[in-house]
C-alpha positions in Angstrom: 30.0 -40.1 -3.9 31.4 -37.6 -1.7 31.5 -34.8 -4.3 28.1 -35.4 -5.6 27.0 -35.6 -1.8 28.6 -32.3 -1.1 27.3 -30.8 -4.5 23.7 -31.4 -3.0 24.2 -29.6 0.1 25.3 -27.1 -2.1 22.1 -26.9 -3.7 20.0 -27.4 -1.0 21.6 -24.2 1.1 21.1 -22.3 -2.2 17.6 -22.8 -2.2 17.0 -22.1 1.3 19.1 -18.7 0.3 16.7 -18.0 -1.8 13.7 -18.8 0.1 14.5 -16.5 2.4 15.2 -13.8 0.4 12.0 -14.3 -1.3 10.4 -14.1 1.9 12.4 -10.8 2.5 11.2 -9.1 -0.5 7.6 -10.4 -0.4 7.2 -8.5 2.9 9.0 -5.4 1.5 6.2 -5.7 -1.3 3.3 -5.9 1.3 4.9 -3.0 3.5 5.2 -0.9 0.1 1.9 -1.7 -1.1 -0.1 -0.6 2.2 1.2 2.7 1.5 0.4 2.8 -1.8 -3.0 2.0 -1.1 -3.0 4.1 2.2 -2.0 6.9 -0.1 -4.2 6.6 -2.9 -6.9 6.6 -0.3 -6.1 9.8 1.3 -5.5 11.8 -2.5 -8.6 10.0 -3.7 -10.4 12.0 -0.9 -8.0 14.9 -1.8 -9.2 15.5 -5.0 -13.0 14.6 -4.9 -13.1 18.9 -3.1 -14.1 18.1 -0.1 -13.9 22.0 0.5 -16.9 22.3 -2.6 -19.4 20.6 -0.8 -18.7 22.9 2.5 -18.8 25.9 0.4 -22.5 24.2 -1.3 -23.6 23.8 2.8 -22.6 27.4 3.7 -24.6 28.6 0.6 -27.6 26.9 1.1 -27.6 27.9 5.1 -27.3 31.1 4.1 -29.9 31.2 1.7 -32.2 29.3 4.3 -31.0 32.4 7.1 -31.9 35.0 4.3 -35.8 33.6 4.0 -36.7 33.8 7.5 
């Protein structure tokens, strides 16, 4: 009976340890996921070519000033 109790105690400790490890891993994954999300958003804005739109604005304003 004592051996069975000790065995059950060991199994319970192992499952608690696994649960703690899973929580720690989930926290790490959340931080990695948020970093990836933010990086993706920034890369998308870079690849959209914001510089091209600024050049277009300058071109339009230059043509307007030439007409007047």
